[in-house]
VEXZAMAR-143273 format. One record per residue (C-alpha): residue number from 1; residue in one letter; x, y, z. Coordinates in steps of 0.25 Angstrom, whole numbers, m for minus. Example, Ala and Ser with C-alpha at 12.3 -4.5 7.8 and 13.67 -1.06 7.14 Angstrom:
# residues 2
<k: 1 | r: A | px: 49 | py: m18 | pz: 31>
<k: 2 | r: S | px: 55 | py: m4 | pz: 29>
END
This chain:
# residues 127
<k: 1 | r: M | px: 0 | py: 0 | pz: 0>
<k: 2 | r: R | px: 6 | py: 14 | pz: m4>
<k: 3 | r: E | px: 8 | py: 24 | pz: 7>
<k: 4 | r: P | px: m4 | py: 33 | pz: 9>
<k: 5 | r: L | px: m3 | py: 46 | pz: 1>
<k: 6 | r: I | px: m7 | py: 59 | pz: 8>
<k: 7 | r: L | px: m10 | py: 72 | pz: 2>
<k: 8 | r: V | px: m6 | py: 84 | pz: 10>
<k: 9 | r: A | px: m12 | py: 98 | pz: 7>
<k: 10 | r: E | px: m6 | py: 109 | pz: 15>
<k: 11 | r: D | px: m3 | py: 123 | pz: 11>
<k: 12 | r: E | px: 8 | py: 126 | pz: 22>
<k: 13 | r: R | px: 21 | py: 119 | pz: 16>
<k: 14 | r: D | px: 27 | py: 117 | pz: 30>
<k: 15 | r: I | px: 15 | py: 109 | pz: 35>
<k: 16 | r: R | px: 13 | py: 102 | pz: 22>
<k: 17 | r: E | px: 28 | py: 97 | pz: 22>
<k: 18 | r: L | px: 27 | py: 93 | pz: 37>
<k: 19 | r: I | px: 14 | py: 85 | pz: 34>
<k: 20 | r: V | px: 20 | py: 79 | pz: 21>
<k: 21 | r: F | px: 33 | py: 75 | pz: 29>
<k: 22 | r: T | px: 25 | py: 69 | pz: 40>
<k: 23 | r: L | px: 17 | py: 60 | pz: 31>
<k: 24 | r: Q | px: 29 | py: 56 | pz: 23>
<k: 25 | r: I | px: 37 | py: 52 | pz: 35>
<k: 26 | r: A | px: 24 | py: 43 | pz: 39>
<k: 27 | r: G | px: 25 | py: 36 | pz: 25>
<k: 28 | r: F | px: 14 | py: 43 | pz: 17>
<k: 29 | r: N | px: 15 | py: 48 | pz: 3>
<k: 30 | r: V | px: 11 | py: 63 | pz: 3>
<k: 31 | r: V | px: 7 | py: 73 | pz: m8>
<k: 32 | r: E | px: 6 | py: 87 | pz: m4>
<k: 33 | r: V | px: m1 | py: 99 | pz: m9>
<k: 34 | r: P | px: m2 | py: 114 | pz: m4>
<k: 35 | r: N | px: m17 | py: 116 | pz: m4>
<k: 36 | r: G | px: m31 | py: 110 | pz: m5>
<k: 37 | r: E | px: m32 | py: 113 | pz: m20>
<k: 38 | r: E | px: m20 | py: 105 | pz: m23>
<k: 39 | r: A | px: m25 | py: 94 | pz: m14>
<k: 40 | r: V | px: m38 | py: 93 | pz: m22>
<k: 41 | r: K | px: m30 | py: 92 | pz: m35>
<k: 42 | r: K | px: m19 | py: 82 | pz: m29>
<k: 43 | r: A | px: m28 | py: 72 | pz: m21>
<k: 44 | r: P | px: m35 | py: 66 | pz: m34>
<k: 45 | r: E | px: m21 | py: 64 | pz: m40>
<k: 46 | r: V | px: m13 | py: 58 | pz: m29>
<k: 47 | r: K | px: m25 | py: 51 | pz: m22>
<k: 48 | r: P | px: m20 | py: 53 | pz: m7>
<k: 49 | r: D | px: m24 | py: 44 | pz: 4>
<k: 50 | r: L | px: m26 | py: 56 | pz: 13>
<k: 51 | r: I | px: m26 | py: 71 | pz: 12>
<k: 52 | r: L | px: m20 | py: 80 | pz: 23>
<k: 53 | r: M | px: m25 | py: 94 | pz: 20>
<k: 54 | r: D | px: m24 | py: 108 | pz: 26>
<k: 55 | r: V | px: m37 | py: 115 | pz: 28>
<k: 56 | r: R | px: m32 | py: 129 | pz: 25>
<k: 57 | r: M | px: m25 | py: 130 | pz: 12>
<k: 58 | r: P | px: m24 | py: 140 | pz: 0>
<k: 59 | r: K | px: m32 | py: 137 | pz: m13>
<k: 60 | r: M | px: m41 | py: 127 | pz: m7>
<k: 61 | r: T | px: m43 | py: 124 | pz: 8>
<k: 62 | r: G | px: m42 | py: 110 | pz: 14>
<k: 63 | r: F | px: m57 | py: 110 | pz: 16>
<k: 64 | r: E | px: m60 | py: 114 | pz: 1>
<k: 65 | r: A | px: m50 | py: 103 | pz: m4>
<k: 66 | r: C | px: m56 | py: 92 | pz: 5>
<k: 67 | r: K | px: m69 | py: 96 | pz: 0>
<k: 68 | r: A | px: m64 | py: 95 | pz: m15>
<k: 69 | r: L | px: m57 | py: 82 | pz: m12>
<k: 70 | r: K | px: m70 | py: 75 | pz: m6>
<k: 71 | r: Q | px: m78 | py: 79 | pz: m18>
<k: 72 | r: Q | px: m68 | py: 72 | pz: m28>
<k: 73 | r: E | px: m71 | py: 57 | pz: m30>
<k: 74 | r: T | px: m56 | py: 54 | pz: m30>
<k: 75 | r: T | px: m52 | py: 61 | pz: m17>
<k: 76 | r: K | px: m65 | py: 61 | pz: m9>
<k: 77 | r: D | px: m61 | py: 49 | pz: 0>
<k: 78 | r: I | px: m47 | py: 54 | pz: 3>
<k: 79 | r: P | px: m46 | py: 57 | pz: 18>
<k: 80 | r: V | px: m42 | py: 72 | pz: 21>
<k: 81 | r: I | px: m36 | py: 77 | pz: 34>
<k: 82 | r: F | px: m36 | py: 92 | pz: 36>
<k: 83 | r: L | px: m25 | py: 99 | pz: 42>
<k: 84 | r: S | px: m27 | py: 112 | pz: 49>
<k: 85 | r: A | px: m22 | py: 122 | pz: 59>
<k: 86 | r: K | px: m36 | py: 126 | pz: 62>
<k: 87 | r: G | px: m44 | py: 116 | pz: 71>
<k: 88 | r: Q | px: m58 | py: 123 | pz: 72>
<k: 89 | r: E | px: m69 | py: 113 | pz: 74>
<k: 90 | r: T | px: m77 | py: 119 | pz: 62>
<k: 91 | r: E | px: m64 | py: 118 | pz: 52>
<k: 92 | r: I | px: m62 | py: 103 | pz: 57>
<k: 93 | r: N | px: m77 | py: 100 | pz: 54>
<k: 94 | r: T | px: m76 | py: 107 | pz: 41>
<k: 95 | r: G | px: m64 | py: 98 | pz: 37>
<k: 96 | r: L | px: m71 | py: 85 | pz: 42>
<k: 97 | r: D | px: m84 | py: 89 | pz: 35>
<k: 98 | r: L | px: m77 | py: 90 | pz: 22>
<k: 99 | r: G | px: m72 | py: 75 | pz: 24>
<k: 100 | r: A | px: m59 | py: 77 | pz: 30>
<k: 101 | r: E | px: m54 | py: 65 | pz: 38>
<k: 102 | r: E | px: m47 | py: 73 | pz: 49>
<k: 103 | r: Y | px: m43 | py: 87 | pz: 53>
<k: 104 | r: F | px: m29 | py: 88 | pz: 58>
<k: 105 | r: L | px: m24 | py: 101 | pz: 65>
<k: 106 | r: K | px: m11 | py: 107 | pz: 62>
<k: 107 | r: P | px: 0 | py: 107 | pz: 68>
<k: 108 | r: F | px: 0 | py: 92 | pz: 70>
<k: 109 | r: A | px: 10 | py: 82 | pz: 74>
<k: 110 | r: P | px: 15 | py: 73 | pz: 62>
<k: 111 | r: D | px: 12 | py: 61 | pz: 70>
<k: 112 | r: D | px: m2 | py: 65 | pz: 72>
<k: 113 | r: L | px: m4 | py: 68 | pz: 57>
<k: 114 | r: I | px: 2 | py: 54 | pz: 53>
<k: 115 | r: K | px: m7 | py: 47 | pz: 63>
<k: 116 | r: R | px: m20 | py: 54 | pz: 58>
<k: 117 | r: V | px: m16 | py: 51 | pz: 43>
<k: 118 | r: N | px: m13 | py: 36 | pz: 46>
<k: 119 | r: K | px: m27 | py: 35 | pz: 53>
<k: 120 | r: I | px: m34 | py: 41 | pz: 42>
<k: 121 | r: L | px: m26 | py: 33 | pz: 31>
<k: 122 | r: T | px: m29 | py: 20 | pz: 39>
<k: 123 | r: K | px: m44 | py: 24 | pz: 40>
<k: 124 | r: Y | px: m44 | py: 25 | pz: 25>
<k: 125 | r: G | px: m37 | py: 12 | pz: 23>
<k: 126 | r: K | px: m24 | py: 19 | pz: 17>
<k: 127 | r: L | px: m14 | py: 14 | pz: 27>
END
């Protein structure tokens, strides 16, 4: 079985690099994009097993991107985890209502990220 592929959409380069590095060390294949619009374009091409997406991004927010992905036949079943520095209840509920699997607050410990990613990939039979 191939290593799971994770698509990371995060506009802040330092955070994106940290996430990518953390996932690669844990043995995942990673594709990275700088915004939601790119995530919507890239996901049908690479068919990731999981998408990690920042909420606040230029061009298209994580919420808009998630909504677009959930409307496409090829990407609607891919689990999405939102990453955000804002943890207000309403924003978390919006993310979950759009079909996200989880809402993960920044900053986070790399170990926690890997645990959550493993949990969701296991749930979807990708590990």
